[in-house]
RORO-299953 format. One line per field, with one value per residue: residue number from 0; residue in three letters; x, y, z of N, C-alpha, C in turn. Coordinates in steps of 0.02 Angstrom, whole numbers, plus 50000, padded with zeros to 5 digits. Atoms other than C-alpha are relative to their C-alpha. Layout:
# RORO-299953
seq <- NUM,...
type <- ALA,...
n.X <- X,...
n.Y <- Y,...
n.Z <- Z,...
ca.X <- X,...
ca.Y <- Y,...
ca.Z <- Z,...
c.X <- X,...
c.Y <- Y,...
c.Z <- Z,...
***
This chain:
# RORO-299953
seq <- 0,1,2,3,4,5,6,7,8,9,10,11,12,13,14,15,16,17,18,19,20,21,22,23,24,25,26,27,28,29,30,31,32,33,34,35,36,37,38,39,40,41,42,43,44,45,46,47,48,49,50,51,52,53,54,55,56,57,58,59,60,61,62,63,64,65,66,67,68,69,70,71,72,73,74,75,76,77,78,79,80,81,82,83,84,85,86,87,88
type <- UNK,UNK,UNK,UNK,UNK,UNK,UNK,UNK,UNK,UNK,UNK,UNK,UNK,UNK,UNK,UNK,UNK,UNK,UNK,UNK,UNK,UNK,UNK,UNK,UNK,UNK,UNK,UNK,UNK,UNK,UNK,UNK,UNK,UNK,UNK,UNK,UNK,UNK,UNK,UNK,UNK,UNK,UNK,UNK,UNK,UNK,UNK,UNK,UNK,UNK,UNK,UNK,UNK,UNK,UNK,UNK,UNK,UNK,UNK,UNK,UNK,UNK,UNK,UNK,UNK,UNK,UNK,UNK,UNK,UNK,UNK,UNK,UNK,UNK,UNK,UNK,UNK,UNK,UNK,UNK,UNK,UNK,UNK,UNK,UNK,UNK,UNK,UNK,UNK
n.X <- 49929,49993,49967,49928,49983,49935,49991,49978,50006,49954,50016,49962,50045,49968,49996,50066,50048,49983,50018,50073,50022,49980,50044,50066,49994,49996,50065,50046,49970,49980,49933,50002,50020,50072,50037,49996,50036,50072,50021,49996,50051,50066,50005,50003,50068,50044,49988,50028,50073,50022,49989,50048,50067,50020,50051,50031,50052,50067,50008,49961,50033,50059,49977,49978,50059,50036,49963,50011,50071,50015,49936,50007,49998,49930,49976,49966,49938,50019,50024,49941,49965,50040,49991,49933,50003,50038,49961,49946,50027
n.Y <- 50000,50002,49943,50006,50012,49970,49992,50060,50004,50050,50019,50055,50046,50060,50057,50033,49960,50005,50067,50004,49960,50036,50058,49976,49977,50059,50033,49960,49994,49931,49983,49971,49930,49998,50020,49947,49941,50014,50005,49934,49957,50020,49979,49927,49981,50015,49950,49936,50006,49997,49932,49955,50018,49980,50044,49968,50039,49972,49934,49952,49993,49958,49931,49974,49990,49943,49939,49988,49983,49939,49966,49939,49937,49978,49949,49944,50024,50034,49949,49965,50046,50004,49938,50001,50046,49970,49944,50028,50027
n.Z <- 49982,49927,49969,49992,49930,49987,49928,49965,49927,49973,49932,49971,49968,49973,50046,49998,50039,50071,50023,50004,50058,50060,50007,50020,50069,50043,50000,50041,50066,50010,49976,49933,50009,50015,49940,49949,50024,49997,49929,49969,50031,49975,49930,50000,50020,49943,49948,50024,50000,49930,49975,50032,49981,49933,49972,49942,49966,50013,49969,50039,50064,49989,49991,50065,50040,49972,50018,50071,50010,49962,49988,49959,50036,50008,49953,50034,50031,50062,50047,50027,50046,50061,50036,50031,50056,50055,50026,50040,50062
ca.X <- 45228,45277,45334,45522,45588,45726,45704,45785,45754,45895,45863,45953,45870,45910,45959,45793,45692,45787,45762,45576,45555,45653,45546,45384,45444,45486,45318,45227,45341,45406,45578,45621,45605,45433,45375,45436,45368,45197,45188,45243,45127,44976,45012,45041,44872,44788,44868,44820,44641,44625,44694,44572,44419,44328,44231,44109,44004,43816,43824,43962,43872,43714,43811,43889,43722,43639,43776,43752,43563,43563,43721,43753,43732,43894,43996,44092,44255,44169,44083,44251,44329,44185,44203,44391,44356,44226,44342,44477,44362
ca.Y <- 48782,48734,48869,48897,48823,48932,48927,48804,48750,48662,48561,48444,48287,48129,47968,47893,48037,48028,47840,47857,47994,47895,47741,47839,47920,47749,47676,47820,47807,47984,48060,48120,48299,48266,48178,48316,48455,48372,48333,48507,48592,48491,48528,48712,48723,48640,48762,48912,48850,48822,48995,49077,48986,49057,48937,49010,48931,48964,49113,49199,49164,49242,49397,49416,49393,49517,49645,49623,49635,49779,49880,50020,50199,50273,50370,50530,50439,50329,50480,50570,50417,50403,50586,50567,50419,50512,50663,50549,50486
ca.Z <- 47042,47220,47338,47346,47507,47575,47764,47885,48063,48153,48309,48424,48488,48583,48496,48552,48479,48316,48302,48338,48207,48078,48112,48099,47937,47864,47916,47830,47678,47698,47716,47891,47827,47752,47910,48026,47916,47899,48085,48138,48013,48069,48252,48215,48126,48277,48399,48293,48274,48462,48495,48375,48440,48591,48699,48824,48958,48957,49074,48975,48811,48880,48932,48760,48673,48791,48758,48571,48583,48708,48683,48808,48752,48682,48809,48770,48733,48603,48526,48508,48429,48305,48261,48232,48120,48018,48003,47930,47792
c.X <- 50006,50039,50074,50015,50070,50013,50020,49985,50048,49979,50044,49950,50039,50002,49932,49948,50014,49980,49925,49974,50018,49955,49931,50001,50000,49932,49951,50027,50016,50074,49992,49978,49926,49959,50000,49962,49925,49975,49999,49946,49930,49990,49994,49929,49951,50007,49970,49924,49974,50006,49947,49928,49987,49945,49974,49952,49933,49992,50037,49968,49939,50019,50021,49939,49958,50034,49991,49928,49982,50064,49989,50003,50073,50018,50038,50064,49985,49976,50058,50037,49962,50007,50068,50001,49964,50038,50057,49976,49990
c.Y <- 50001,50061,49984,49993,50028,50012,49934,50007,49945,49983,49942,49955,49939,49945,49965,50037,49993,49932,49994,50038,49965,49939,50021,50024,49940,49965,50037,50013,50073,50008,50028,50073,50006,49985,50056,50062,49989,49999,50069,50046,49984,50024,50076,50024,49987,50054,50067,49999,50004,50070,50048,49988,50022,49953,50031,49952,50035,50071,50053,50012,50045,50073,50031,50014,50059,50066,50017,50024,50067,50039,50063,50062,50022,50054,50053,49978,49966,50050,50037,49956,49994,50063,50004,49955,50031,50059,49975,49978,50053
c.Z <- 50076,50026,50008,50074,50013,50075,50032,50074,50021,50070,50021,50036,50025,49947,49997,49959,49926,49972,49992,49939,49935,49988,49976,49927,49952,49995,49955,49930,49982,50019,50071,49995,49986,50062,50052,49978,50003,50071,50032,49971,50025,50072,50004,49981,50057,50054,49980,50003,50072,50028,49973,50022,50072,50023,50064,50034,49989,50026,49960,49932,50006,50008,49934,49956,50024,49981,49926,49986,50032,50015,50043,49956,49994,50051,49961,49964,49934,49948,49969,49950,49934,49959,49965,49939,49940,49970,49955,49932,49948
***
């Protein structure tokens, strides 16, 4: 069963933008709504994926890997936080 669509987004656009979107929708055999929703959803997924991905240069990658392989000794603040966590369990 498809999800119930109950949200709207209203927008204003130029005549040229509207014509271009209508033409693209027709070329892809979609309604304007389908075309805009598909286009916006695809772009949103790309933006989210780019935001979630971390890209490091070689030097930064080496620092991260070194920190994971050789973590510093826990300081007092970290020890207190670990104790509070274990007391909550």
